MIMARVO-740831 format. One line per 3 residues: number of its first residue (from 1); their letters; for each residue x, y, z of N, C-alpha, C, O, CB. Coordinates in steps of 0.05 Angstrom, whole numbers. Each point is the difference from the previous one (the first is absolute). Glycine has a CB too. Layout:
<rs>
NUM> a> X Y Z X Y Z X Y Z X Y Z X Y Z | ...
</rs>
This chain:
<rs>
1> mti> 17 -24 0 -17 24 0 18 25 0 15 4 19 -52 -29 6 | 35 41 -45 17 23 -3 -10 25 15 -23 1 7 36 -18 -52 | 6 35 50 -8 25 13 -20 15 -17 -19 12 11 64 -10 12
4> ryl> -41 -2 -49 -18 14 -18 -29 -11 3 -19 15 0 57 -6 -32 | -39 -36 33 -27 -12 3 -13 8 26 -24 6 1 39 -45 -28 | 1 39 49 -11 8 26 -10 29 0 -21 6 11 52 -39 11
7> lct> -15 51 -35 -8 28 -1 -25 3 -17 -18 16 8 66 -2 -3 | -50 -28 -27 -25 2 -16 -24 -10 15 -22 12 -1 50 -18 -40 | -24 -16 56 -22 -11 15 -9 19 22 -24 4 5 41 -50 -14
10> lfm> 3 58 22 -7 20 21 -14 24 -11 -19 10 12 59 -25 14 | -31 24 -49 -13 24 -13 -29 -7 -7 -18 16 6 62 -1 -25 | -49 -38 7 -27 -7 -8 -18 -3 25 -23 8 -1 41 -31 -40
13> ath> -8 11 62 -16 -3 24 -6 26 13 -23 5 9 44 -49 -1 | -1 62 -8 -5 27 12 -20 16 -17 -17 13 11 64 -14 8 | -44 -1 -46 -19 14 -17 -28 -11 3 -19 16 0 56 -8 -33
16> ala> -40 -34 36 -27 -11 3 -12 8 27 -24 6 1 37 -45 -29 | 3 41 49 -9 9 26 -9 29 -1 -21 7 11 51 -40 11 | -15 50 -36 -7 28 -3 -26 3 -14 -16 19 7 64 -6 -7
19> qtt> -54 -30 -19 -25 3 -15 -24 -8 16 -22 10 -5 47 -20 -36 | -21 -6 61 -23 -11 15 -2 11 29 -17 -8 15 20 -33 -43 | 16 59 36 -1 11 27 -25 16 4 -5 19 -16 55 -19 17
22> plp> -66 -6 19 -24 16 4 6 29 7 19 6 14 -42 -47 1 | 6 59 -25 2 28 7 -12 5 27 -24 -6 4 22 19 -53 | 16 -3 69 -11 5 26 -17 25 1 4 19 -16 35 -42 36
25> asv> -58 24 -2 -15 24 5 19 22 10 15 -4 19 -57 -23 -8 | 42 50 -24 21 20 6 -6 26 -16 -17 0 -17 51 -36 26 | -19 57 -1 0 24 -16 24 -1 -18 23 -3 9 -46 30 28
28> irw> 19 -23 -63 21 -1 -20 6 29 -7 -16 13 -14 2 -59 -5 | 37 56 29 4 29 -2 13 8 -26 19 -11 -10 -13 12 59 | -18 20 -61 9 10 -26 29 8 2 16 -7 -18 -62 23 7
31> dah> 54 -1 32 27 11 2 21 -21 5 24 5 -3 -44 37 19 | 12 -66 -7 19 -21 6 8 -16 -25 16 -18 1 -36 15 44 | 8 10 -68 5 -15 -25 9 21 -21 -17 12 -13 -17 -49 25
34> pae> 60 41 -15 10 20 -18 -7 -6 -29 -1 -23 -8 38 32 40 | -41 12 -47 -6 -2 -29 26 -5 -15 21 12 6 -62 18 -1 | 39 -47 -26 23 -4 -17 -7 12 -28 -21 -3 -11 33 -40 35
37> ttr> 8 58 -34 -4 14 -25 -2 -20 -23 15 -19 -2 10 59 19 | -44 -35 -35 -3 -16 -24 2 18 -25 3 24 3 -32 -57 22 | 29 21 -49 2 16 -24 -24 18 -5 2 20 -15 26 -56 -4
40> tga> -51 30 33 -24 16 -4 -8 16 25 -20 15 -1 5 -49 -33 | 30 30 56 -8 14 25 13 -14 24 24 3 5 -67 12 -26 | 26 -29 36 10 -14 24 -19 -22 7 -23 -1 -8 46 43 24
43> rrq> -13 -60 1 -16 -23 10 7 -3 30 24 0 7 -25 -23 -53 | -19 19 62 3 -4 29 -13 -27 7 -24 -3 -2 23 54 11 | 18 -70 -1 -10 -27 6 -10 0 29 15 4 19 17 -26 -51
46> lvd> -58 17 36 -12 2 27 -4 -28 12 5 -3 24 -28 44 -38 | 15 -60 -2 -3 -28 10 12 -18 -21 -9 -1 -23 -33 12 50 | 63 -27 -20 10 -20 -18 -19 -23 -2 -22 1 13 69 12 -1
49> ers> -40 -33 -26 -18 -23 -4 -7 -13 27 18 -10 14 1 2 -60 | -45 9 54 -9 -11 25 -26 -16 -5 -11 1 -22 32 37 48 | -30 -51 -5 -26 -14 -1 -17 11 22 10 12 19 11 -54 -39
52> ttp> -47 37 18 -19 7 22 -20 -23 2 3 -20 -14 2 70 7 | -24 -48 24 -19 -22 4 -13 -9 -27 0 -24 -5 -9 41 51 | -2 2 -62 -12 -10 -26 19 2 -24 -7 -9 -21 -36 23 40
55> lay> 67 -2 -15 17 5 -23 25 -16 0 14 -2 21 -32 48 -22 | 24 -59 -21 26 -14 -4 22 20 -6 23 -6 5 -47 -35 -21 | 16 64 4 20 19 -8 -11 28 3 -23 5 -8 43 -38 -25
58> lei> -4 51 44 -7 28 3 25 17 -3 20 -6 14 -60 -5 16 | 39 31 -47 23 18 -4 -11 28 -3 -20 4 -14 49 -40 -8 | -17 55 36 -10 28 -1 24 19 -4 20 -2 13 -58 -10 18
61> hat> 35 30 -51 20 21 -4 -14 25 -9 -23 0 -6 58 -34 -6 | -20 56 13 -9 26 -10 18 8 -23 24 0 2 -43 13 44 | 6 -4 -68 15 9 -23 -4 30 -3 -22 10 3 16 -55 -26
64> tln> 27 59 16 -1 28 -7 9 3 -29 21 -9 -8 -12 24 56 | -26 -1 -64 6 5 -28 4 29 -5 -15 17 10 -11 -58 -23 | 46 48 -2 4 27 -9 -20 7 -22 -11 -18 -13 60 16 25
67> pgl> -55 28 -17 -21 8 -19 4 -13 -27 22 0 -11 -26 43 35 | -18 -53 -35 -1 -11 -27 11 -28 -3 0 -11 -22 4 56 7 | 6 -57 37 14 -26 -2 -18 -23 9 -19 4 15 62 19 -8
70> aph> -36 -47 -16 -13 -25 7 21 -19 10 22 0 -10 -60 7 -23 | 32 -24 53 20 -19 10 5 -23 -19 22 -12 1 -36 24 45 | -5 -19 -63 2 -22 -18 -24 1 -18 -20 14 5 45 -43 29
73> pph> -25 14 -57 -24 -1 -17 -23 -15 15 5 -14 19 25 14 -60 | -54 4 31 -23 -16 12 7 -30 0 11 -10 -19 -44 45 3 | 25 -49 37 7 -28 3 -23 -14 15 -18 13 10 67 -2 -10
76> thd> -47 -37 3 -20 -16 15 15 -17 20 23 -6 -2 -55 6 -38 | 16 -9 60 9 -20 19 -20 -23 -2 -24 4 4 46 30 28 | -13 -58 -38 -18 -22 -2 -11 -11 26 -22 -11 1 47 -1 -42
79> dle> -9 16 63 -8 -12 25 2 20 23 2 -9 23 12 -36 -40 | -14 71 12 2 20 20 -22 21 -4 -7 6 -23 56 -13 28 | -60 17 17 -19 22 -1 16 24 10 19 -2 15 -60 -27 -7
82> elv> 33 53 -17 16 24 7 -19 23 8 -18 7 -15 54 -21 -17 | -31 25 55 -14 23 11 19 24 -2 23 -1 8 -52 -27 23 | 19 51 -42 15 24 -3 -13 23 15 -25 4 -3 42 -20 -42
85> ivk> -2 30 62 -11 23 14 18 24 -5 25 -1 4 -44 -29 32 | 8 52 -46 16 24 -7 5 16 26 -19 7 14 -1 -6 -61 | 45 4 52 8 16 24 1 29 -6 -11 17 15 37 -56 1
88> egq> -14 47 -39 2 28 -7 5 2 -30 12 -18 -12 6 30 57 | -27 10 -57 4 4 -29 -23 -11 -16 -21 -7 11 69 5 -3 | -44 1 -34 -21 -8 -19 10 -24 -16 20 1 -15 -38 46 12
91> lrv> 4 -70 6 9 -25 -12 -21 -9 -22 -23 -4 6 47 -9 37 | -14 10 -67 -17 -11 -21 2 -30 1 22 -12 -2 -15 53 -28 | -30 -54 34 -1 -29 3 -17 -11 -23 -22 9 -6 27 -7 56
94> tig> 6 -22 -64 -15 -14 -20 -3 -29 9 19 -13 9 -2 43 -46 | -42 -40 34 -6 -28 5 -16 -10 -24 -23 9 -4 24 -4 55 | 10 -22 -67 -13 -8 -25 -4 24 -18 19 14 -6 -42 -51 31
97> dre> -2 42 -33 -5 23 -18 -11 24 15 -9 19 -12 0 -51 -24 | 11 31 63 -9 22 17 24 17 9 21 -11 5 -62 -16 9 | 36 53 -10 22 17 9 -12 22 17 -22 10 -5 49 -20 -36
100> svl> -12 18 62 -9 21 18 24 13 13 20 -13 6 -64 -10 2 | 43 50 -4 20 14 15 -10 2 29 -21 12 5 37 15 -47 | 0 -38 60 -8 -3 28 18 17 18 25 0 -3 -42 -46 -6
103> gpg> 5 61 27 14 17 18 3 -13 28 -8 -23 3 -8 63 -28 | 28 -25 44 4 -11 27 -26 -11 12 -21 13 -1 59 19 7 | -36 -56 6 -23 -12 12 -16 -17 -19 -20 -13 8 19 50 23
106> sva> 9 -38 -57 -14 -16 -20 12 -28 0 22 -4 9 -34 45 -36 | -3 -60 15 7 -29 2 -5 -14 -26 -19 7 -15 8 -7 64 | 28 -19 -56 -4 -18 -22 4 -29 10 16 -5 18 -1 40 -52
109> lal> -30 -53 22 2 -29 6 2 -15 -26 -18 1 -17 -8 4 61 | 48 -19 -48 4 -15 -25 -1 -30 6 16 -11 15 13 48 -34 | -49 -50 8 -3 -29 3 20 -15 -17 10 10 -19 -58 -4 30
112> pgd> 55 -31 -3 18 -16 -16 -9 -2 -29 -23 -4 -6 35 -23 47 | 8 30 -59 -6 -2 -29 -7 25 -13 -1 1 -25 -13 -45 34 | 8 66 6 -7 26 -12 25 17 -3 14 6 19 -60 -9 2
115> ahg> 51 11 -46 23 17 -6 -3 27 14 -22 12 -2 30 -36 -42 | 13 34 57 -1 26 14 26 14 -2 22 -12 -2 -57 -6 33 | 34 45 -31 24 16 -2 -4 27 13 -22 8 6 33 -31 -48
118> ftn> 11 36 48 0 25 15 18 21 -13 22 -7 -11 -31 -18 53 | 0 50 -42 16 23 -10 -5 24 18 -23 4 8 21 -22 -56 | 23 34 53 -4 25 14 -13 20 -19 11 8 -20 29 -17 50
121> agt> -65 16 -24 -16 18 -17 3 29 8 -12 18 -12 -20 -55 4 | 48 43 29 2 27 10 27 14 -6 16 -10 -16 -47 -3 52 | 35 35 -23 25 16 -4 18 -2 24 22 12 0 -47 19 -30
124> tpv> 17 -47 50 17 -5 23 1 -30 5 -15 -15 -12 2 60 33 | 32 -55 -5 1 -29 5 -26 -11 11 -14 14 15 63 -9 -7 | -55 -30 -16 -23 -14 11 11 -24 16 19 -13 -9 -49 28 -30
127> tyy> 17 -20 61 8 -23 17 -25 -17 5 -21 10 7 59 16 15 | -35 -52 -24 -23 -18 4 10 -26 13 22 -10 -5 -46 31 -34 | 6 -33 55 6 -26 12 -9 -23 -19 -20 3 -14 14 18 61
130> ifr> 21 -42 -46 -8 -25 -14 -1 -22 20 20 -6 13 1 22 -57 | -44 -29 46 -3 -25 15 -4 -23 -20 -19 0 -15 -2 25 55 | 39 -44 -40 -3 -24 -17 -3 -24 18 14 -3 20 14 24 -57
133> yrs> -47 -38 30 -6 -23 18 -11 -23 -15 -12 2 -22 5 30 59 | 10 -56 -25 -11 -25 -10 -11 -15 24 13 -3 20 20 1 -59 | -58 -8 36 -13 -13 21 10 -29 3 10 -12 -19 -50 41 12
136> kap> 37 -40 32 6 -28 4 -22 -18 -13 6 -21 -11 18 33 54 | -49 -2 -41 -22 -15 -14 3 5 -30 11 20 -9 -41 -15 50 | 20 -24 -57 1 3 -29 -13 26 -8 -22 7 9 22 -57 -15
139> mdv> 13 65 -12 -12 25 -9 -24 -6 -18 -1 -21 -13 46 44 15 | -64 -4 -2 -25 -4 -15 -4 25 -17 -15 18 9 -5 -49 27 | 32 32 -59 -3 24 -17 -29 5 -8 -8 23 -2 55 -31 -15
142> arg> -61 -14 11 -28 3 -8 -16 14 23 -18 17 -6 21 -58 -24 | 2 34 55 -13 12 22 6 30 1 -18 17 4 20 -60 22 | 23 50 -30 8 28 0 -13 16 -23 -8 23 4 51 -36 17
145> qka> -44 1 -45 -13 13 -22 -30 4 4 -11 21 -6 46 -40 -24 | -47 -2 41 -29 2 6 -6 22 20 -21 12 -1 17 -61 -9 | 22 54 29 -4 20 21 6 28 -10 -4 20 15 15 -54 19
148> ggs> -1 37 -59 4 27 -10 26 3 -15 5 21 -12 -32 -5 49 | 45 -36 -36 25 2 -15 19 19 12 -2 8 24 -22 -20 -64 | 44 21 25 20 19 9 -14 28 4 -21 5 -12 58 -30 -13
151> lll> -24 42 41 -12 25 8 18 24 -4 24 -3 3 -51 -22 30 | 15 48 -40 14 26 0 -18 18 16 -22 7 -9 45 -14 -37 | -15 16 70 -17 15 18 13 27 6 20 2 14 -38 -45 6
154> dvq> 5 64 -31 9 27 5 -13 10 26 -24 0 2 29 9 -52 | 12 -1 69 -11 9 26 -20 23 -3 -18 2 16 62 -16 5 | -41 30 -42 -18 23 -3 -29 -9 -7 -18 15 4 57 12 -20
157> alp> -42 -52 7 -26 -10 -7 -13 -15 23 -22 -10 -3 36 8 -44 | 0 0 69 -10 -16 23 -8 18 22 16 15 11 13 -53 -23 | -55 39 20 -9 19 20 10 -7 28 3 -23 7 -44 30 -34
160> lqa> 46 14 43 7 -3 28 -26 2 16 -14 20 -1 60 -1 -6 | -52 -41 22 -24 0 17 8 9 28 15 -14 14 -35 -24 -42 | 9 61 36 7 11 27 -12 -17 22 -22 -11 -4 25 57 -16
163> nan> 11 -48 43 -11 -13 23 11 15 25 14 20 -3 -17 -65 -21 | -5 36 48 7 14 24 30 1 5 10 20 12 -53 -35 7 | 58 -4 -28 29 -1 4 16 15 -22 23 6 3 -29 -49 21
166> ggr> -8 48 -47 13 13 -22 -13 -7 -26 -17 15 -10 60 -16 35 | -35 -22 -37 -13 -8 -25 12 -26 -10 20 -10 10 -30 58 -21 | -3 -58 -11 9 -26 -12 -5 2 -30 -21 9 -9 11 -35 52
169> rdy> 29 17 -58 -2 -2 -29 3 -29 -9 22 -12 4 -3 60 -9 | -39 -60 -6 0 -28 -8 12 -3 -28 -8 15 -18 -32 -24 48 | 58 -10 -33 12 -5 -26 -12 -25 -13 -11 1 -22 54 20 37
172> fnr> -42 -44 -1 -12 -24 -10 -3 -21 22 15 1 20 3 8 -67 | -36 -28 43 -3 -23 18 -10 -23 -17 -24 -1 -6 13 31 47 | 28 -48 -49 -6 -19 -20 19 -24 0 20 1 15 -40 36 -43
175> ata> 15 -56 12 19 -22 -5 20 8 -22 -6 18 -16 -29 -52 30 | 58 22 -14 20 3 -21 10 -28 -8 -11 -20 10 25 67 7 | 6 -47 -34 11 -26 -8 14 -14 24 2 -25 0 4 42 -47
178> mfs> 4 -2 66 15 -11 22 -15 -2 26 7 -15 18 33 33 -40 | -62 -2 25 -14 1 26 -30 -4 -4 -11 8 -20 46 23 37 | -47 -44 2 -29 -2 0 -12 26 8 -23 6 -7 26 -55 18
181> rfe> 12 65 4 -9 27 8 24 19 3 19 -7 14 -60 -12 9 | 39 41 -37 21 21 2 -15 27 3 -15 8 -18 49 -34 -10 | -31 38 52 -15 25 6 20 23 5 20 -4 14 -58 -23 6
184> mha> 33 50 -32 18 23 3 -16 25 4 -19 6 -14 53 -29 -15 | -26 39 49 -11 26 4 21 19 11 21 -9 8 -67 -11 0 | 40 46 -7 17 20 12 -16 14 22 -23 7 -4 49 0 -39
187> ttl> -14 -4 66 -12 12 23 12 28 6 24 3 -1 -33 -49 20 | -8 65 -14 9 26 11 -7 0 30 -23 -4 7 16 28 -53 | 27 -18 62 -4 -2 29 8 27 13 22 10 -4 -13 -60 4
190> kag> -28 61 15 5 26 13 22 -2 21 6 -21 10 -54 33 -18 | 60 12 13 23 2 19 -8 -11 27 -21 5 11 38 35 -35 | 1 -57 36 -3 -10 27 -18 -24 3 -2 -11 22 10 56 -9
193> lqs> -21 -53 -35 -19 -22 2 12 -27 -6 20 -3 -15 -55 35 3 | 24 -53 25 6 -28 -7 -22 -10 -19 -24 5 5 48 -13 39 | -16 -5 -65 -20 -9 -19 -20 -20 12 -24 1 -5 57 6 -31
196> hap> -23 -25 53 -16 -20 13 16 -13 22 24 4 2 -50 -13 -45 | 12 -5 61 14 -14 21 17 -22 -11 -6 -10 -22 -31 21 54 | 58 -20 -18 16 -23 -10 -18 -24 -7 -17 -6 16 56 22 11
199> hth> -34 -28 -49 -17 -22 -9 17 -19 -18 23 6 -6 -65 23 9 | 30 -51 -10 13 -20 -17 -19 -8 -22 -24 3 2 53 -19 35 | -18 5 -59 -16 -13 -21 18 -20 -15 24 3 0 -55 38 -4
202> aae> 18 -60 -8 15 -21 -15 14 11 -24 22 -9 -7 -55 -24 23 | 21 53 -29 13 11 -25 25 15 8 1 15 20 -46 -12 -42 | 66 -5 5 23 16 3 -6 29 -9 -19 4 -15 49 -44 7
205> efi> -14 59 18 -6 28 -6 26 16 -3 19 -4 14 -63 0 10 | 44 22 -44 21 20 -2 -12 28 6 -23 5 -9 48 -34 -25 | -10 45 48 -7 28 4 22 17 -13 24 -6 4 -48 -4 40
208> lpl> 16 29 -60 20 17 -14 -7 29 5 -18 11 -13 25 -46 -23 | 6 49 55 -6 28 5 7 17 -25 21 -2 -12 -12 -5 61 | -28 25 -56 4 18 -22 8 28 9 15 14 -14 -49 -40 -11
211> rgn> 25 34 48 8 26 12 -5 -1 30 -17 -15 10 6 39 -53 | 27 -8 57 -3 1 29 17 -21 15 16 -15 -12 -61 32 5 | 42 -18 33 15 -18 18 -19 -16 16 -20 10 11 58 22 -9
214> vee> -32 -58 1 -17 -18 15 17 -17 19 24 -1 -2 -57 0 -36 | 19 -11 58 12 -21 16 -15 -26 -5 -25 0 2 39 34 34 | 0 -55 -42 -13 -25 -5 6 -20 23 24 -4 7 -20 12 -57
217> qig> -25 -19 61 4 -22 19 0 -26 -15 -19 -6 -16 -4 33 53 | 44 -43 -33 2 -27 -12 5 -19 23 22 -1 11 -5 19 -56 | -36 -34 51 3 -17 24 1 17 25 -18 16 5 41 -51 -32
220> eer> -2 31 43 4 17 24 18 24 -5 4 16 18 -10 -57 9 | 17 43 -51 19 21 -6 -14 24 -14 -21 -4 -14 57 -30 10 | -26 58 9 -10 24 -14 24 14 -13 22 2 12 -61 2 21
223> gpa> 35 7 -57 21 14 -13 -10 20 -20 -23 -2 -10 52 -37 17 | -13 60 -13 -9 21 -18 2 -9 -29 16 -18 -7 -1 52 40 | -30 -21 -50 2 -3 -29 -8 26 -13 -16 15 11 6 -65 -9
226> tag> 20 55 -26 -6 25 -14 -4 -6 -29 3 -23 -9 24 49 43 | -32 -5 -50 -6 -3 -28 23 -15 -14 24 8 3 -52 34 -3 | 22 -62 -15 19 -16 -14 6 -27 13 7 -19 -14 13 61 -1
229> dli> -23 -44 41 4 -25 14 -22 -20 -7 -22 8 -8 45 16 45 | -17 -49 -34 -19 -22 -3 -3 -14 27 19 -5 14 -8 -1 -64 | -36 -1 56 -5 -15 24 -13 -26 -8 -22 0 -12 16 42 40
232> fla> 19 -65 -21 -12 -26 -6 -11 -12 25 13 -2 20 20 -4 -58 | -58 -3 36 -15 -12 23 -7 -29 -8 -18 -4 -16 0 49 31 | 33 -64 -3 -5 -28 -7 -27 -9 11 -12 13 17 62 -21 -17
235> slv> -59 -14 -9 -26 -12 8 -1 -3 30 18 -11 13 -22 -13 -57 | -18 34 56 -7 -3 28 19 15 20 0 -6 24 -19 -38 -37 | 35 62 3 17 17 17 -16 24 9 -10 15 -16 52 -30 -8
238> pha> -44 19 51 -15 24 9 13 26 -10 25 2 0 -39 -28 41 | -3 45 -48 11 25 -11 -20 23 3 -24 -5 2 52 -21 -34 | -17 50 32 -16 25 1 17 22 -10 25 -1 2 -54 -16 37
241> itn> 17 38 -49 15 23 -10 -11 26 11 -25 3 3 35 -28 -45 | 8 44 49 -7 25 13 14 23 -15 23 -2 -7 -30 -20 52 | -8 43 -51 12 24 -12 14 16 22 -13 11 18 -23 -9 -54
244> tgd> 62 0 35 16 14 20 7 28 -8 14 14 15 4 -58 0 | -28 53 -38 6 27 -10 -20 20 9 -19 -7 14 42 -13 -52 | -20 45 29 -19 21 7 -17 8 -24 -14 21 0 46 -4 33
247> spt> -33 -34 -53 -17 4 -23 -9 -28 -10 11 -20 8 12 63 -21 | -44 -44 -4 -9 -26 -10 22 -17 -14 17 12 -13 -63 8 9 | 45 -45 8 18 -19 -14 -17 -16 -20 -24 -3 4 56 1 36
250> eyf> -19 -8 -60 -14 -16 -20 17 -25 -6 24 2 -3 -47 38 -17 | 10 -63 19 16 -25 -5 -17 -20 -15 -24 -2 3 51 10 38 | -14 -24 -58 -12 -23 -12 -2 -22 20 18 -3 17 0 16 -62
253> afq> -39 -29 43 -2 -25 15 -11 -21 -20 -21 4 -12 13 19 57 | 23 -45 -49 -10 -20 -18 5 -28 12 21 -6 12 -14 36 -52 | -27 -47 37 0 -27 11 -4 -20 -23 -13 6 -20 -6 11 64
256> we> 32 -40 -40 -5 -22 -19 0 -27 14 11 -3 21 11 29 -57 | -37 -45 24 -1 -27 11 -10 -18 -23 -3 -24 5 -6 41 42
</rs>
């Protein structure tokens, strides 16, 4: 048995472990993940290849494009679904024969097999999050197409429903190719308020602050988060969120199972 063989075996075992390591419930801090310069702008890797309760594969990064540029030609993923959230700037998104220019807070969802592409449609850099994932359960593209197919959602077309704590903007609540249920909304929370008492649910959840400062309780721990950070809440982990700023905060909350 040669040293080269042992090194190759160790590399493959380590790589396989990295692909299947579960993502823990935690705050994923924007500033803790430096951006790397690319030929079209920059890329910030937020979550390497991980798994979760329903997902065999999850990868999250943020792309920044300079004006007029695209990271690559339109392409497809045969076995991955892709969620896109615009952080800042103006992003032209094409999915199949549909096209829309999406601003901050807007969302796109590309189902497996649907060609999609991105271009900076503005005069300043655009930054957007990419969530790519594959379910442990067999994907069901027909289910996703029946539920509405791929999506282009402009935040300006989605009404904010006011409530006592601030407001809520619903994006979608439906099945996809990877999930029997995928629900996404944005919450506006007034200064000093807690959205709800600590609670649990079977569905996994991501919180993505868009503006303001919050404190997130995860289990028995509490910690701050701000715009750009990601908060991952694993299945059945107690959690609650509080606006710790002096003005309203806004954040995405999305669950899947």
